[in-house]
N, C-alpha and C positions, 0 to 999 in steps of 0.2 A: 512270559511276563505274563500278569494277569491283566485285564482289562476292567476297566470302571464304563458302564454305561452313563452318560447322561442325556437325559432329556428337556432340550430346551424350546426357545423360539429366538427367528433371525429379527431385527430390531433393524428400521430406517432410522429413526432419529437415535442421534448422539451425542448430544448438546448437553448440558448440565442440569440444564432443568428437567429433562427427560432421565438420567442417570442417577438424582437422585429420588425422583419417584419411583424409577426401579428400585433401590435400596431400599426406601419405606417402606414396599411390600413384599422384602423378603426375598428378593429378588439378586442377583448377582451379574453386572455387567463382563461380560469377554467377548474377546476381540479371537479369533481364529488367522494365525500365519503360515505363509508357506505354500497356497494356493496359488490360483493364476490373480487374485485381487481376495485383500480380508475381508471374512466375513463376521461381521456384529451380531452376536446374540445374546440372550440371559436364560438363567435359568435359575430356580430356587436354591438360595444357600443351603441346605440340607441336602441338594444333589449331589454336593461335594464333600463330602464328611465322610467317604470311606476312597476317596482320591486326593485328600491332604490332610487327613489327621490319622496317619500310619508309618508305620518303620519303616516300611517297603515302596519300591515305586511300581510305578501301575503305570499302563497307556489307558490312554480314555478314547472312547467309542461316542463320538456327539452325534445324537439324533436332531436334528433341524429339521422342521419342516418338512417331511419325508425327505431328507437327503442325509445321509450317513457318512461321516468323517473321519478317520483314525488321528488321533493327536496325541502328545505330550505334553502335561503342563510344562511351560517354557517358563513363566516368571509370576510372581503375588503378590497382592499386595493385601495388608493388612490394617485395620482402624489402631490408631498407635495408644488408645485408652482402653475400646472393649475388645480390640482381639478379632471382630467379624470383616468380614470376605470382603475388599471392598471391589477388588479389579484382579481379574483373571488374565493371562494371555496365554494361548495355545500354541501349538506349532503342529503342522499337517504334516504327516507323513506315510508312504506309499510302501504296497509289498514288494520286494524283491528291490528295495532301494536303503542303505544303510543309511542309519541314525546314529547320532552321540548324545549321549543320554548320562544324566548323573544318578549314578545308584549309591545306597547306602552303605558301609561295610559293619558286617555282623561279627565278631570276636566270640573266638570260643575256645576252651580249655582253661584249665588251671594252672598257669604257668608256675615252672619250681623256681625260677629267680623270684618271680613274686613271694611264692611262699617262704622264702629265706629272704625278706627285707625288701628286695627291689621293689621298685615303680614302674609301673607299666606304662608308656606313654605313647598314645595313641597320636597321631601322627596326621593318620588323615580318618574321618569319619565317612568319610563317602568318598565316591570314586567316578571319573571319568572315563565311561566306555563306548566302544562304537558297535554296531552288528546289524544286521535284518532286525526288522521288529520282531521278530518270532523268537529268537532269538537272545533276545536284550533279557538279564536275569533278573530277578526282583533285588537281589542283593548279592554282594559276594562274599564270601565265608574269609574268614582268618582264622586258621588255629594256633594257638601258642601256647599248646602245653610244653612244649618242648624249648620251651625259650629260658636260656639263662642269666644271669646276671652280665650285660655286656651286650648279647645276643639282638641281633636286630632280623629284622623280617621285612622285604623286600616285594617289588613288582613281580620279579621273575620267580619267587616263590611262592604265591599266594595261589587260590582258586584258580585254576583256567577252564576256558569253555570255549562256543563258539564266538565268539568276543575279541575283542580288542584292546587293551587298556592303554589312553590317550595319555599314559604318562611313561617317561624312559624307563628300562628293565631295572636301573638300580635305584629306584626312587624308593625312598624307608618307607614303610606303611606301619613300622609300630618298634617299639625298641623297649627293653629292660633296660634302668638307667638304676646307677647305684643312689643308695639314701644313708639317712643317719641308723637307720635299724639296719644296717643290712648288716650279714653274717656271712660265713663261709658257706660255699653249696653241703649241705646237709647229704645230699645221695653223693656228691662226689667222696665228702668223708668214708660213709658207708662203704661205697667200695674200696675207697682207701684201706680202711680197716678189714674188712676180708683177707681184701691181699696181705695184708699184713699177718694176718691169722693162718692163712695158707701157707706163708714162708714163714713162720718161726714151726711150726706143725713139721716140716720139710726138715727144718734146720734138727730139731727132736729125734726123727727120725734116724738121719745122716749119724749123730752120734751114738743113738743105741747100737747101729749097725760098727761103730769104730770100735764101741767098749765090747761085744762081742768076740 
């Protein structure tokens, strides 16, 4: 998993006035949990752009007053009107110690069931995984190319790696459901047609031999 470096400063004052002053100055107040004690710090709002506004998951390398911490984003608060970042909570991680993290699901392929009028229902757009920090995936890939109408894809059938899914193996990640525009599977019809033509041709050959 890629890591985004964020440079900030530790802060001693954590009151409402100090927090408001930071936000007015374009800074985001943050807290790092998971260590011996919480670390309060702030960093420019623009520093979080590549960590927050991305379709993939990343770890964070926090550089605070000469100290470096590895962390994952745990919680984030946005302004209800402007969508500006108001506050971020991080959780400290350590090499050699597994950590649980939510990663996005990337669906790839063109489902034959969808081509025939079915609807792809994405039950999960993110999944919870657990692994060593170096083994955490940026995202999980789910290939849906061979799904026909009525087919499902479970946890046990998707991309596997050096991580563990924090879901039962029979958890349904996605499925192709019927719809009003559904038609019979065209590819199956083509296969049946080819079989029918072959059988007819064999029948004609046997009849010809009988006439001889």
